[in-house]
C-alpha positions, 0 to 999 in steps of 0.5 A: 631098179636103176642101172646105177643100183644094178652096178652098185650091187654088182660091185658090192658082190665082187668086193664081198667075194674078194673079202671072203677069199683067203688067196686074195687076202694073202696076195694083198696082205700087209706082208706080201712083198709085191703089195709092199713094193707097190704101196711104197712106190705109190706113196712116194709118188703121191707125196711128191705130187702133193709136195710139188703142189705146194703142201708140206703136210696134210695138217689142217686139211679136211680129207675124204677117201672115196671107197675107203675100205677099212681105212688103210689109206686114211691111216697112212695119211696120218703119217703125213700129218693129217688129223684123224678127227678131220678124216672121212671115209665112205665105202659100199661095204658095212663090214669094211666101215665097221673095221674102219671105225674100230681102227680109227674111232676119231674119224668119220665113216659112212656106208654108201655110194660115192655117186651120192656123197652125204656131204655139203658142197665144198666140204673137203680140201683133199678127196682121194680115190684108190682103184675105185673108178676101174671097179665101176663098169658103168660109164654113167656111174663113173661120171656121177662119182667124178661130179660128186668128188668135184662138188664136195671139193673146195675151189682150191682143193686137190683130188688124189688119184690112183687107178688102173690105166692098162690091164685087160678089161673084164666085166669087173675091171675097166682100166681108165686111160688119160683121155677118160680122166680128162673127160671125167674132170673137165676144166681141171688141171691134171697131172698123171704119172705111170706107176706100179709094176704090172701084177704078174711081174711084181708078184713073180719078181719082187719076192726074188729080187726087189732090185730087179723089179725096180729096174724093170719098172723103169722100162716103158710099158711096164707100169699098170696104174696112174698116180696123179693130182687133179685140181680145179683151175681158177676160172672153173672154181665155184 
């Protein structure tokens, strides 16, 4: 068994255990105040990045979500104009993919690892990832996933990034700082914004006072993630 296989099995085990944990589902459920607060801010920032990159809609775009889960982020993209028939997702867990196929029958979903994407070169206008890289403890596997994302991206395409930048590292969680993002995507234009009020603060404060959480989030050092846009530079285009 290769190092990659061991790491993929570890990640699959971690996410299977989380899916079976009712407490975890409650914390990150659709009606969790802290989760709702996080999603609203993240979507605002990502939409602003896309708009500033020259887009007014996701219509007419072929889109891949790496680590798509049950398709939640792709469903949100349809609000921005994305055509469900041009949406594709890949995830390690069969159960998640089955849920995505049920929720979005017009879209394509595959079970597999992002380091071996089953798609031709330059297939997508937009490739997204939400907290995938920080879930991969193996540096080589992170590098392989980044290479695959760039391989399937069209030369004028965009990578949408949302991931943990600052938390205590564990065996199952590795924050990804700006220096590593740059090393993962050499020759690319990278814009990252600190977002997302830290976990403890958001879960304790948001249910009591959304306004206080908004104010706290403005302070330096309180934001745990990066939201960003990555684009191949013209001279690096394939």
